[in-house]
N, C-alpha and C positions, 0 to 999 in steps of 0.2 A: 289650494293655490300654489302653486311652487313660487317661492321668493329667491330672486337672484339679485346677488349686492357684490361689488367688487371689495376685494379685502387685500390687504397686504401680506406678500409672504416673502417675509426676509429678501426685500428688496425688489420682487416682482410683484405682478399682479394675478389674483386669481378670483373665482368664482365661489360663492356659497349655494351650493344647490340642494335638491332633495329637502328643502325645510319646507313645512307647513305654517302657513301665519297663525300664530297665537299658540304654537306647540312648542313643546319643550321635548327635546330628543337628538338624536344623532344628527351633526351636522357636518355636509359631506364639503370640504374643500378642496377643488381641483384647480391647477395651473389655467389660466387663460388659454382657450385654443385646446385642450384635453378631456379627454372622456375617460372614465374607469373602466378597464378592460378585466369587466366579468368574473371577481373574484380571484384573480390571479392577484391581486394588491399592485397593479401596474397602471399605469397612463398613457393612453393612445395619445397620438398629437390631433386630431381632428375628432371635431363634434360633428356628427352627422345630422341628428336632429337638435333644435333649439326649441325650447318649450317656452312659451311666454305666461300663458295660463290654461287650466283645464279644468272639467268637472268629469264625473265619473258616477252613474247610478245603476244599481241593481235592476236589470230588464225582469218583470214579474213574468212567471209562467205557469199560470193557476191550475194546469192540467198536466203539468211535469211529464210532456212529451218526450222533452230532451233530456238526455243526460246531463248532470253539472248546472252550474249557473252561468250565466251572460251577464255581463256588464257593457255598459254603453259609454265610450270616452268620446268626448269632445275636447279636442286638442288643439288649440292657438299657437301655431309655429311662425318663428321667425326666418324668414328665407332671404339668403343672401342675392343680390339683383343677379348675379352671375350663375345661378343654377336653374336649371332647366324647369323647374317648378314654379318658380318664381311668379308673382303677379302682384301687380302694384295694389291690386284691391284687398290684397291677403291672402291668406290659406289656412284654412284648419283641417282637420281629419276627423273623421267620424268613424270609430274603432266598435267593433264587437268582438269581446275577449271572453273566451271560455275558459270555466274552471271547474276540472272534474277531479275530485280528491286532492291529489297535491300537483295534477298536471294545468299548466296553464295553456293557452294558445289563442292566437289570433284568428277568428272565424272569418272574418272580411275587415275590410277596409277602404274609405272612400276619401278621397283629396277633394276639397270644395272650396270653391273662391267665397271669400266671407260676405264682400257685399251683395253679391248675386244669388248665392246658395247655388250656383250652378257647380254640377259633379264635373273634374277633370278627368280626362282619360289618360290619365299619367299612372306609372307605378314608381315605388319606392325602390331603390337599390336593395340588393340581399342584405348589405351591411344596416342600413337605415330600418328594414323591416325587422332585424335581430334587436335591434337598440329600441324601436316602438315597442316590441313584445316585452324587453326588459322593462322597460316603463309601465307599462300594463302591469306585469307581474307585481312590482312593487308597488302599484297604488290602486291596486283594484280593489282592497279590504276597506278602502274609504266609502266605496259603494254601499258598503255593509250599514255604515252610519245613518 
């Protein structure tokens, strides 16, 4: 589960992210309202997806028909009211993520209303899909545990 908390960044606020409860390791601190710009070492000004909590499981493939491994993510999102995918019932994403060797990719995802489990006929924006893929790439190994 991701743990988010506000911290002081020399007079400004920030958010600690990418931390597992009870774990010791790298802590990523980002300014509020920003996201890491994928290995470039800079921060973008806009957070596309805000993850409240998530789970990841390795999907069993006893017949090994498909190449690679599949992981199922259930990701609870915090959505702003002015976002087109907002629902007052809450939204989570169900993602199937494939890892074959060193390559990983999203096989599919569904946006689902929390309280009704109703699938929403909506897609993420390209940048949001890229952020979702990066999140899955960072966390799929937790499904092995």
